[in-house]
GUSE-968046 format. One record per residue (C-alpha): x, y, z; residue number from 1; residue in three letters. Coordinates in steps of 0.5 Angstrom, whole numbers, always signed. Each point is the difference from the previous one (the first is absolute). Example, Ala and Ser with C-alpha at 12.3 -4.5 7.8 and 13.67 -1.06 7.14 Angstrom:
PT       X       Y       Z   pos   code
PT     +25      -9     +16     1    ALA
PT      +2      +7      -2     2    SER
//
This chain:
PT       X       Y       Z   pos   code
PT     +57     +27      -4     1    MET
PT      -4      +5      +3     2    LYS
PT      -6      +0      +6     3    LYS
PT      -7      +0      -2     4    ALA
PT      -6      +0      +5     5    PHE
PT      -4      -6      -3     6    LEU
PT      -6      -4      +2     7    MET
PT      +1      -8      -1     8    GLY
PT      -4      +0      -6     9    ASN
PT      +4      +6      -3    10    GLU
PT      +7      -3      +2    11    ALA
PT      -2      -7      -4    12    ILE
PT      -2      +4      -6    13    ALA
PT      +6      +4      +0    14    MET
PT      +4      -6      +1    15    GLY
PT      -3      -3      -6    16    ALA
PT      +1      +6      -4    17    ILE
PT      +7      +0      +2    18    ALA
PT      +1      -7      -2    19    ALA
PT      -3      +2      -7    20    GLY
PT      -7      -3      +0    21    VAL
PT      -3      +1      -7    22    ARG
PT      -7      -2      +1    23    LEU
PT      -5      +0      +6    24    VAL
PT      -7      -3      +1    25    ALA
PT      -4      -1      +5    26    GLY
PT      -7      +1      +3    27    TYR
PT      -1      +4      +6    28    PRO
PT      -1      -3      +7    29    GLY
PT      +2      +3      +7    30    THR
PT      +6      -1      +2    31    PRO
PT      +3      +0      -6    32    SER
PT      -3      +5      -4    33    THR
PT      +5      +6      +0    34    GLU
PT      +6      -4      -3    35    VAL
PT      -3      +0      -7    36    LEU
PT      -3      +8      +1    37    GLU
PT      +7      +2      +2    38    THR
PT      +4      -4      -6    39    VAL
PT      -6      +4      -4    40    ALA
PT      +2      +7      +3    41    LYS
PT      +8      -1      -1    42    HIS
PT      -1      -3      -7    43    ASN
PT      +5      +4      -5    44    ASP
PT      -4      -4      -6    45    GLY
PT      +5      -6      +0    46    SER
PT      -5      -4      +4    47    ILE
PT      -7      -2      -2    48    TYR
PT      -5      +0      +6    49    VAL
PT      -7      -3      +0    50    GLU
PT      -6      -1      +5    51    TRP
PT      -2      -7      -3    52    SER
PT      -7      -2      +0    53    THR
PT      +2      -5      +5    54    ASN
PT      +6      -4      +4    55    GLU
PT      +0      -6      -6    56    LYS
PT      +0      +5      -5    57    ALA
PT      +6      +4      +3    58    GLY
PT      +4      -6      +1    59    MET
PT      -1      -2      -7    60    GLU
PT      +2      +6      -2    61    THR
PT      +6      +1      +4    62    ALA
PT      +2      -7      -2    63    ALA
PT      +0      +1      -8    64    GLY
PT      +4      +6      +1    65    ALA
PT      +5      -4      +4    66    ALA
PT      +0      -5      -6    67    TYR
PT      +4      +6      -4    68    THR
PT      +5      +0      +5    69    GLY
PT      -3      +7      +4    70    ALA
PT      +0      +0      +7    71    ARG
PT      -7      +0      +3    72    THR
PT      -4      +1      +6    73    MET
PT      -7      -2      +2    74    VAL
PT      -4      +3      +6    75    THR
PT      -6      -3      +4    76    MET
PT      -2      -1      +7    77    LYS
PT      +0      -7      +3    78    GLN
PT      -7      -2      -2    79    VAL
PT      +1      +2      -7    80    GLY
PT      +6      -5      -1    81    LEU
PT      -6      -5      +0    82    ASN
PT      -3      +3      -6    83    VAL
PT      +7      +0      -3    84    ALA
PT      +2      -7      +2    85    SER
PT      -2      -3      -7    86    ASP
PT      +5      +3      -4    87    PRO
PT      +5      +0      +6    88    LEU
PT      +0      -8      +1    89    MET
PT      +1      -1      -8    90    SER
PT      +5      +6      +0    91    LEU
PT      +5      -3      +5    92    GLU
PT      +1      -6      -5    93    TYR
PT      +1      +4      -6    94    ILE
PT      +4      +6      +4    95    GLY
PT      +2      +6      -3    96    VAL
PT      +6      +4      -3    97    LYS
PT      +0      +7      +3    98    GLY
PT      +0      +0      +7    99    GLY
PT      -8      +0      +3   100    MET
PT      -2      +2      +7   101    VAL
PT      -7      -2      +2   102    ILE
PT      -1      +5      +6   103    MET
PT      -5      -2      +5   104    VAL
PT      -2      +4      +6   105    ALA
PT      -2      -5      +6   106    ASP
PT      -5      +3      +5   107    ASP
PT      +1      -3      +7   108    PRO
PT      -6      +2      +4   109    GLY
PT      -3      +0      -5   110    PRO
PT      -1      +8      +0   111    ILE
PT      -4      +1      -7   112    SER
PT      +0      -7      -3   113    SER
PT      -5      -6      +0   114    GLN
PT      +6      -5      +3   115    THR
PT      +6      -1      +3   116    GLU
PT      +4      -3      -6   117    GLN
PT      +7      -2      +1   118    ASP
PT      +3      +1      -7   119    THR
PT      +6      -4      +3   120    ARG
PT      -4      -6      -1   121    HIS
PT      -1      +2      -7   122    PHE
PT      +7      +1      -2   123    ALA
PT      +1      -8      +3   124    ALA
PT      -6      -2      -4   125    PHE
PT      +2      +3      -7   126    SER
PT      +8      -2      +2   127    LYS
PT      +2      +8      -1   128    LEU
PT      +5      +4      +4   129    PRO
PT      -3      +4      +5   130    CYS
PT      +3      +7      +3   131    PHE
PT      -3      +2      +6   132    ASP
PT      +3      +8      +2   133    PRO
PT      +0      +2      +7   134    SER
PT      +0      +8      -1   135    SER
PT      +0      +5      -4   136    VAL
PT      +7      +0      -2   137    GLN
PT      +0      -7      -1   138    GLU
PT      -6      +0      -4   139    ALA
PT      +4      +5      -5   140    TYR
PT      +6      -4      +0   141    ASP
PT      -3      -7      +0   142    MET
PT      -4      +1      -6   143    ILE
PT      +6      +2      -4   144    GLN
PT      +3      -7      +2   145    ASP
PT      -7      -3      -2   146    ALA
PT      +1      +2      -7   147    PHE
PT      +7      -2      -1   148    ARG
PT      -1      -7      +3   149    LEU
PT      -7      -1      -4   150    SER
PT      +4      +2      -7   151    GLU
PT      +6      -4      +2   152    ALA
PT      -4      -7      +1   153    TYR
PT      -5      +2      -5   154    GLY
PT      -6      -1      +5   155    THR
PT      -5      +5      +3   156    PRO
PT      +1      +2      +7   157    VAL
PT      -5      +2      +6   158    PHE
PT      +1      +6      +4   159    PHE
PT      -4      +0      +6   160    ARG
PT      -1      +6      +4   161    PRO
PT      -5      +1      +6   162    THR
PT      -4      +6      +2   163    THR
PT      +4      +3      +5   164    ARG
PT      +6      +0      -5   165    VAL
PT      -4      +2      -6   166    CYS
PT      -3      +6      +4   167    HIS
PT      +6      +2      +4   168    GLY
PT      +4      +6      -1   169    TYR
PT      +8      +1      +1   170    ALA
PT      +5      +4      -3   171    SER
PT      +4      -5      -4   172    ILE
PT      +6      +0      -5   173    ASP
PT      -2      +0      -7   174    VAL
PT      +4      +0      -6   175    LYS
PT      +1      +6      -5   176    GLU
PT      -3      -1      -7   177    GLU
PT      +7      -1      -3   178    SER
PT      +1      -6      +4   179    GLU
PT      -6      -3      -2   180    TYR
PT      +1      -7      -4   181    GLU
PT      -2      +0      -7   182    ALA
PT      -5      -5      -3   183    CYS
PT      +1      -2      -8   184    ASP
PT      -4      -5      -1   185    PRO
PT      +2      -5      -6   186    GLU
PT      -7      -1      -2   187    GLY
PT      -5      -6      -1   188    PHE
PT      +4      -6      -3   189    VAL
PT      -5      -5      -3   190    LYS
PT      +2      -7      +3   191    ASP
PT      -6      -4      +1   192    THR
PT      +3      -5      +4   193    MET
PT      +2      +5      +5   194    ARG
PT      -7      +5      +0   195    TRP
PT      -5      -5      -2   196    VAL
PT      -2      -5      +6   197    ILE
PT      -1      -7      -1   198    PHE
PT      -1      -6      +5   199    PRO
PT      +7      -2      -2   200    ARG
PT      +3      +6      +1   201    THR
PT      -3      +1      +6   202    SER
PT      +3      -6      +3   203    TYR
PT      +7      +1      -2   204    LEU
PT      +0      +8      +2   205    ASN
PT      -3      -3      +7   206    HIS
PT      +6      -4      +1   207    LYS
PT      +5      +6      -2   208    LYS
PT      -4      +4      +5   209    ILE
PT      +1      -4      +6   210    GLU
PT      +7      +0      -2   211    GLU
PT      +0      +7      +0   212    ARG
PT      -3      +1      +7   213    ASN
PT      +5      -4      +3   214    LYS
PT      +5      +4      -3   215    LYS
PT      -4      +6      +3   216    LEU
PT      +0      -2      +7   217    SER
PT      +8      +0      +0   218    ASP
PT      +0      +7      -4   219    VAL
PT      -5      +2      +6   220    PHE
PT      +4      -3      +5   221    SER
PT      +5      +5      -2   222    ALA
PT      -4      +6      -1   223    TYR
PT      +2      +6      +4   224    ASP
PT      -7      +2      +2   225    ARG
PT      -1      -7      +3   226    ASN
PT      +4      +0      +6   227    LEU
PT      +2      -2      +7   228    ILE
PT      +1      +4      +6   229    GLU
PT      +3      -4      +5   230    SER
PT      -1      +1      +8   231    ALA
PT      -3      -5      +5   232    SER
PT      +3      -7      -2   233    PRO
PT      -6      -4      +2   234    LYS
PT      -6      +4      -2   235    LYS
PT      -2      +4      -6   236    ALA
PT      -5      +3      -4   237    ILE
PT      -2      -1      -8   238    ALA
PT      -4      +6      -3   239    THR
PT      -1      +4      -7   240    HIS
PT      -3      +6      -3   241    GLY
PT      -3      +5      +5   242    ILE
PT      +1      -5      +5   243    SER
PT      +7      +0      +0   244    TRP
PT      +0      +8      +1   245    THR
PT      -5      -1      +6   246    TYR
PT      +5      -5      +3   247    THR
PT      +6      +5      +0   248    LYS
PT      -4      +5      +3   249    GLU
PT      -3      -5      +5   250    ALA
PT      +8      -3      +2   251    LEU
PT      +2      +8      +0   252    ALA
PT      -5      +1      +5   253    ALA
PT      +1      -6      +4   254    ALA
PT      +8      +1      +0   255    LYS
PT      -2      +7      +3   256    LYS
PT      -4      -3      +5   257    ALA
PT      +6      -4      +2   258    GLY
PT      -2      -7      -1   259    THR
PT      +6      -3      -1   260    GLY
PT      +1      -5      -5   261    ASP
PT      -2      +1      -7   262    MET
PT      -3      -5      -5   263    PRO
PT      +4      -1      -7   264    SER
PT      -4      +2      -6   265    VAL
PT      -1      -3      -7   266    LEU
PT      -3      +4      -5   267    LYS
PT      -4      -3      -6   268    VAL
PT      +0      +5      -6   269    SER
PT      -1      -6      -5   270    THR
PT      -6      -5      +3   271    PRO
PT      +1      -4      -7   272    PHE
PT      +4      -3      -1   273    PRO
PT      +2      -1      +7   274    PHE
PT      +7      +2      +2   275    PRO
PT      +1      -7      +3   276    GLU
PT      +8      +0      +1   277    LYS
PT      -1      +7      +3   278    LEU
PT      -5      -3      +5   279    ALA
PT      +4      -6      +2   280    VAL
PT      +6      +5      +2   281    ASP
PT      -5      +4      +4   282    PHE
PT      -3      -7      +3   283    LEU
PT      +6      -3      +2   284    ARG
PT      +1      +0      +8   285    GLY
PT      -7      +3      +1   286    LYS
PT      -5      -3      +5   287    GLU
PT      -6      +5      -2   288    GLU
PT      -2      +4      -6   289    VAL
PT      -6      +5      +0   290    LEU
PT      -3      +1      -7   291    CYS
PT      -3      +7      +0   292    ILE
PT      -4      +1      -7   293    GLU
PT      -6      +3      -4   294    GLU
PT      -4      -4      -2   295    LEU
PT      +1      -7      +0   296    ASP
PT      +5      -5      +3   297    PRO
PT      +4      +0      -6   298    VAL
PT      +7      +1      +3   299    ILE
PT      -2      -4      +6   300    GLU
PT      -2      -6      -4   301    ARG
PT      +6      +1      -4   302    ALA
PT      +5      -1      +6   303    LEU
PT      -4      -6      +3   304    VAL
PT      +2      -3      -7   305    TYR
PT      +7      +2      +1   306    VAL
PT      +1      -3      +7   307    CYS
PT      -3      -6      -3   308    GLY
PT      +4      -1      -6   309    LYS
PT      +7      +2      +4   310    TYR
PT      -2      -4      +6   311    HIS
PT      +0      +7      +4   312    LEU
PT      -3      -1      +7   313    ASP
PT      -3      +7      +1   314    VAL
PT      -7      +2      +2   315    LYS
PT      -3      +4      -5   316    ILE
PT      -6      +5      +3   317    ARG
PT      -5      +5      -3   318    GLY
PT      -7      +0      -3   319    LYS
PT      +0      -8      +0   320    LEU
PT      +2      +0      +7   321    THR
PT      -5      +6      +2   322    HIS
PT      +6      +4      +2   323    ASP
PT      -2      +5      -5   324    VAL
PT      -7      +2      -2   325    ASN
PT      -2      -4      -6   326    ASP
PT      -4      +6      -3   327    ALA
PT      +0      +7      -2   328    GLY
PT      +6      +5      +0   329    GLU
PT      +6      +0      +5   330    ASN
PT      +2      +7      +3   331    THR
PT      +6      +3      +4   332    CYS
PT      -4      -2      +6   333    GLY
PT      -2      -7      -1   334    SER
PT      +7      -2      -3   335    VAL
PT      +3      +3      +7   336    LEU
PT      -5      -4      +4   337    GLN
PT      +1      -7      -4   338    ASP
PT      +8      +1      +1   339    ILE
PT      -1      +2      +7   340    THR
PT      -4      -6      +1   341    ALA
PT      +5      -5      -4   342    PHE
PT      +6      +3      +4   343    MET
PT      -3      +0      +7   344    GLY
PT      +1      +7      +1   345    TRP
PT      -3      +5      +5   346    GLN
PT      -2      +6      -4   347    ILE
PT      -6      +4      +1   348    ALA
PT      -4      +1      -6   349    PRO
PT      +1      +7      -3   350    PRO
PT      -5      +6      +2   351    ALA
PT      -5      +1      -5   352    THR
PT      -6      +5      -1   353    ALA
PT      -5      -5      +2   354    ALA
PT      +4      +0      +7   355    ASP
PT      -1      +8      +1   356    ASP
PT      -7      +0      +4   357    GLU
PT      +0      +8      -2   358    THR
PT      -1      -1      -7   359    LEU
PT      -7      -1      -3   360    PRO
PT      -2      -6      -3   361    GLU
PT      +0      +0      -8   362    LEU
PT      -6      +0      -3   363    PRO
PT      -2      -6      -5   364    VAL
PT      +1      +2      -7   365    ARG
PT      -3      -5      -5   366    PRO
PT      +1      +1      -7   367    PRO
PT      -6      +3      -3   368    VAL
PT      -1      +2      -7   369    LEU
PT      +2      +7      -1   370    CYS
PT      -5      +6      +0   371    ALA
PT      -3      +1      -7   372    GLY
PT      +2      -7      -2   373    CYS
PT      -5      -2      -6   374    PRO
PT      +1      -7      +2   375    HIS
PT      -4      +1      +6   376    ARG
PT      -6      +3      -4   377    ALA
PT      +0      -6      -5   378    SER
PT      +0      -5      +6   379    PHE
PT      -6      +4      +3   380    TYR
PT      -4      +0      -7   381    ALA
PT      +1      -7      +0   382    VAL
PT      -2      -1      +7   383    LYS
PT      -6      +4      -1   384    GLN
PT      -2      -3      -6   385    ALA
PT      +0      -7      +2   386    MET
PT      -4      +1      +7   387    LYS
PT      -4      -6      +1   388    GLY
PT      +3      -5      -5   389    ARG
PT      +5      -6      +2   390    LYS
PT      +7      +3      -3   391    THR
PT      +7      -2      +1   392    ILE
PT      +5      +6      -1   393    PHE
PT      +7      -3      -2   394    CYS
PT      +6      +5      +1   395    GLY
PT      +7      +0      -2   396    ASP
PT      +7      +3      +2   397    ILE
PT      +0      +8      +0   398    GLY
PT      -3      +6      +3   399    CYS
PT      -7      -3      -1   400    TYR
PT      +2      -5      +5   401    THR
PT      -2      +5      +5   402    LEU
PT      -7      -1      -2   403    GLY
PT      +0      -6      +5   404    ASN
PT      -1      +5      +6   405    ALA
PT      -6      +3      +3   406    ALA
PT      -4      +3      -2   407    PRO
PT      +1      -2      -7   408    LEU
PT      +1      -8      +1   409    ASP
PT      +0      -1      -7   410    MET
PT      +6      -5      -1   411    VAL
PT      -2      -7      +2   412    ASP
PT      +6      -3      -3   413    THR
PT      +7      +2      -2   414    CYS
PT      +6      -5      -2   415    LEU
PT      +5      +2      -5   416    CYS
PT      +0      +5      -6   417    MET
PT      -6      -2      -5   418    GLY
PT      -2      -6      +4   419    ALA
PT      -7      +3      +2   420    GLY
PT      -3      +0      -7   421    ILE
PT      +1      -8      +0   422    ASN
PT      -2      -1      +7   423    MET
PT      -7      +4      -2   424    ALA
PT      -1      -5      -5   425    GLN
PT      +2      -6      +5   426    GLY
PT      -5      +3      +4   427    VAL
PT      -6      +0      -5   428    TRP
PT      +1      -7      -3   429    HIS
PT      -1      -2      +7   430    VAL
PT      -5      +5      +2   431    GLU
PT      -4      +2      -6   432    PRO
PT      -5      +5      +4   433    ASP
PT      +6      +4      +2   434    THR
PT      +1      +7      -4   435    THR
PT      +8      -1      +0   436    CYS
PT      +4      +6      +0   437    PHE
PT      +8      +1      -2   438    ALA
PT      +3      +7      +2   439    PHE
PT      +7      +1      -4   440    VAL
PT      +4      +6      -1   441    GLY
PT      +2      +3      -6   442    ASP
PT      +7      -2      +1   443    SER
PT      -1      -7      +2   444    THR
PT      -5      -1      -6   445    PHE
PT      +6      +0      -4   446    PHE
PT      +4      -3      +4   447    ALA
PT      -3      -6      +2   448    SER
PT      -8      +0      -1   449    ALA
PT      -1      +0      -8   450    MET
PT      +1      -8      +0   451    THR
PT      -5      -1      +5   452    GLY
PT      -5      +4      -4   453    VAL
PT      +1      -4      -6   454    VAL
PT      -1      -6      +5   455    ASN
PT      -7      +3      +2   456    ALA
PT      -2      +1      -7   457    VAL
PT      +2      -7      -3   458    TYR
PT      -3      -4      +5   459    ASN
PT      -6      +4      +0   460    GLU
PT      +0      +3      +8   461    ALA
PT      -5      +4      +3   462    ASP
PT      +4      +6      +3   463    MET
PT      +1      +8      +0   464    ILE
PT      +7      +2      -1   465    LEU
PT      +1      +7      +4   466    VAL
PT      +6      +4      -3   467    VAL
PT      +2      +5      +5   468    LEU
PT      +4      +5      -5   469    ASP
PT      +3      +5      +4   470    ASN
PT      +5      +1      -6   471    SER
PT      +7      -2      +4   472    THR
PT      +3      -5      +4   473    THR
PT      -2      +3      +7   474    ALA
PT      +2      -4      +5   475    MET
PT      +7      +0      -2   476    THR
PT      +1      +7      -1   477    GLY
PT      -3      +2      -7   478    HIS
PT      +4      -4      -5   479    GLN
PT      -3      +0      -7   480    PRO
PT      -3      -6      -3   481    HIS
PT      -2      -2      -7   482    PRO
PT      -7      +4      +1   483    GLY
PT      +3      +6      +1   484    THR
PT      +4      +1      -6   485    GLY
PT      +6      +2      +4   486    HIS
PT      +7      -3      +0   487    ARG
PT      +6      +0      +5   488    MET
PT      +5      +2      -6   489    MET
PT      -4      +7      +0   490    GLU
PT      +5      +2      +5   491    LEU
PT      +6      -1      -5   492    VAL
PT      +2      +7      -2   493    PRO
PT      -2      +1      -8   494    GLY
PT      -5      -6      +0   495    TYR
PT      -5      +1      -5   496    VAL
PT      -7      -2      +4   497    LYS
PT      -4      -5      -5   498    PRO
PT      -7      +3      -2   499    ASP
PT      -5      -2      +6   500    ILE
PT      -4      -4      -5   501    ALA
PT      +5      -6      +3   502    ASN
PT      -4      +0      +6   503    ARG
PT      -3      -7      +1   504    VAL
PT      -8      +1      +1   505    SER
PT      -3      -4      +5   506    ILE
PT      -7      +0      -3   507    GLU
PT      +3      -2      -7   508    LYS
PT      +4      -6      +3   509    VAL
PT      -7      -2      +3   510    LEU
PT      -3      +0      -6   511    GLU
PT      +5      -4      -4   512    GLY
PT      +0      -5      +6   513    ILE
PT      -8      -1      -2   514    GLY
PT      -3      +4      +6   515    VAL
PT      -7      +3      -3   516    LYS
PT      -2      +4      +6   517    ALA
PT      +5      +6      +2   518    ILE
PT      -2      +6      +4   519    GLU
PT      +4      +6      +1   520    ILE
PT      -2      +4      +6   521    ALA
PT      +3      +6      +4   522    ASP
PT      +0      -3      +7   523    PRO
PT      -1      +7      +3   524    MET
PT      -7      +0      -3   525    ASP
PT      -3      -4      +5   526    LEU
PT      -7      -1      -3   527    ALA
PT      +2      -2      -7   528    SER
PT      +5      -4      +3   529    SER
PT      -5      -4      +4   530    VAL
PT      -4      +0      -7   531    ALA
PT      +5      -3      -4   532    ALA
PT      +2      -6      +5   533    VAL
PT      -8      -2      +1   534    ARG
PT      +0      +0      -8   535    LYS
PT      +6      -5      +0   536    LEU
PT      -3      -4      +6   537    ALA
PT      -6      -1      -4   538    ASP
PT      +3      -3      -6   539    MET
PT      +4      -7      +0   540    SER
PT      +7      -2      -3   541    GLY
PT      +6      +4      +1   542    VAL
PT      -1      +7      +0   543    ARG
PT      +5      +6      +3   544    ALA
PT      -1      +7      +3   545    ILE
PT      +6      +4      -1   546    ILE
PT      +0      +6      +6   547    PHE
PT      +5      +5      -3   548    ARG
PT      +2      +6      +4   549    LEU
PT      +8      +2      +1   550    PRO
PT      +3      -2      +7   551    CYS
PT      -2      +6      +5   552    ALA
PT      +8      +1      +1   553    VAL
PT      +2      +1      -7   554    ILE
PT      -6      +6      -1   555    ILE
PT      -1      +7      +2   556    LYS
PT      -5      -1      +6   557    PRO
PT      -6      +5      -1   558    ASP
PT      -3      +4      +5   559    GLN
PT      -1      -4      +6   560    PRO
PT      -7      -1      +3   561    PHE
PT      -3      +2      +6   562    ALA
PT      -6      -2      +5   563    VAL
PT      -5      +5      +1   564    ASP
PT      -1      -1      +8   565    GLN
PT      -7      +3      +0   566    ALA
PT      -2      -5      -5   567    SER
PT      +4      -6      +3   568    CYS
PT      -5      -5      +4   569    ILE
PT      +6      -4      +3   570    GLY
PT      -2      -6      -4   571    CYS
PT      +7      -2      -1   572    ARG
PT      -2      -3      -7   573    LYS
PT      +6      +3      -3   574    CYS
PT      +5      -3      +5   575    ILE
PT      -4      -7      +0   576    ASN
PT      -1      -1      -7   577    SER
PT      +7      +2      -4   578    ILE
PT      +5      +1      +6   579    GLY
PT      +4      +6      -3   580    CYS
PT      +6      +2      +4   581    PRO
PT      -2      +7      -1   582    ALA
PT      -7      +0      +4   583    ILE
PT      +0      +0      +7   584    THR
PT      -5      +0      +5   585    PHE
PT      +0      +6      +6   586    GLU
PT      -6      +2      +5   587    ASP
PT      -5      -4      -4   588    GLY
PT      +2      +3      -7   589    LYS
PT      +4      -2      -6   590    ALA
PT      +6      +4      -2   591    HIS
PT      +4      +0      -6   592    ILE
PT      +8      +1      +1   593    ASP
PT      +1      +5      -6   594    SER
PT      +7      -2      +0   595    ALA
PT      -1      -7      -2   596    SER
PT      -7      +1      -4   597    CYS
PT      +1      +0      -8   598    THR
PT      -7      +2      -1   599    GLY
PT      -2      -7      -3   600    CYS
PT      -7      +1      +2   601    SER
PT      -2      -7      +2   602    LEU
PT      -1      +2      +7   603    CYS
PT      -5      +5      -3   604    SER
PT      -4      -5      -4   605    GLN
PT      +0      -4      +6   606    VAL
PT      -3      +5      +5   607    CYS
PT      -7      -1      +1   608    PRO
PT      -2      +7      +1   609    VAL
PT      +5      +4      -4   610    GLY
PT      +4      +3      +5   611    ALA
PT      +7      -1      -3   612    ILE
PT      +1      +5      -6   613    LYS
PT      +6      +2      -4   614    GLY
PT      +3      +7      -1   615    ALA
PT      -5      +2      -6   616    ALA
PT      -6      -2      +5   617    SER
PT      +3      +3      +6   618    ASP
PT      -5      +6      +1   619    GLU
//
């Protein structure tokens, strides 16, 4: 063993490599993204790694490889699991031959997601075992346990870290390469009774799954990462994941404050199948148990069930009894507060920066599109072109969701990836006098938008598709996608990159679907972009405009623009129209921060008096 300072996601990846993983597929989504990226960076060539078109494709690719006996992993965030749920729900009945881990990162808060979805419910729904790590070290160790259990029982398993485990850092013990497990897949063996799903097969396998999960409940009751720490005979806490770490810190603080009796603690590292026998041992003799968990009352409900089944007179408290907040993530402070109230302690809350009156109040810093972002120019062009017309602008998931903020105000709906295209169609079918736009990014176009365009063409809808093509998957960290012509395997030493012709053309896909009118525009050429949008708006049927310019973060900026103070009339149009964070207003004049400006030129095209000029015109 050796020491390594790792992020939680890096630890998960290195643990998978140590377990002998042979294939890793996934779709980027915070807080899961770094897992696959780390595998790719540490790949010696023995592991196939890909960013799949979407989570469903990743799930099916990993399953196919697991059918051969290889150990595989698919990565995603919690909302991505919804996309992968179709193959998942059938895969539970079929099972696998090699160990297969479904790594789903949950996002309490939520910090960067549409929902606070709890994957522990999905584990119970799909009847698949679930591992729930509490620290970076445990994430490294536990994912190796997950592979072994998956292979031993022929079933996919969930691995469910949350944001604070995924993005936390720690110095941990990791294996030397000589200690890595070997994975030598047997290969796919034809057997239609096993690999082809039929109703009768599913019925028989369902019965086997129920029996297996009863056994796994006993196995998990003896699993050393599910544990009881005994203290007070009457009061206790049940917790899991990062909340267990917070609980330990809170109890250490309480003990230091001299509070007296400490509660017993049950740590649940495998929420499904629930370690029932361990829970019974924990509950016997207790009067009250406080459940501290993220996000939903999964442990709380399980303990209520155990109390009823075994006739245990224990009051179970938590989210259902409003003793713990029922939304959002837990913190060290909130957990200490909840335990203090439960135990009846008298502890002053820890001092925070907010209590220091000498510190200035932090400014509100809402997320904004970057300076020079091509999406800002694209939104502005559409907005200018459609002045005076009844419109709806259906948005999507990505950087361009930020187009909802003032002054652009160009996102009227946002539901999930690819939904805007079909939603625009729905609005038009009811309000045919509305010009319906659907905005989608280039990565999302491939992930989940193409079927929406097919639906529009097939059903003769009237809408304008706007593809914001910035040549990357920007919001999650600039991962490649089918439109870039790059793949994760390019990180492997000696890998021969295929010809760039393998890049999938968005416009050719649209042509193949049957979209007749397609415009391609440079968003930084405002006049031509406005003209292209107006041209499409005056047509009918399904038509598309592709605004194509690389993300401002991945290209070398041009010389910054500057405001000629003598010419500036202080009208604020540059600020009120496009909201670029590089432009400020001081002493009645506009100013441009040269460190932030990328030289995109949009502001100079907006200025009514030509006061904003680039380096070439700065005289």
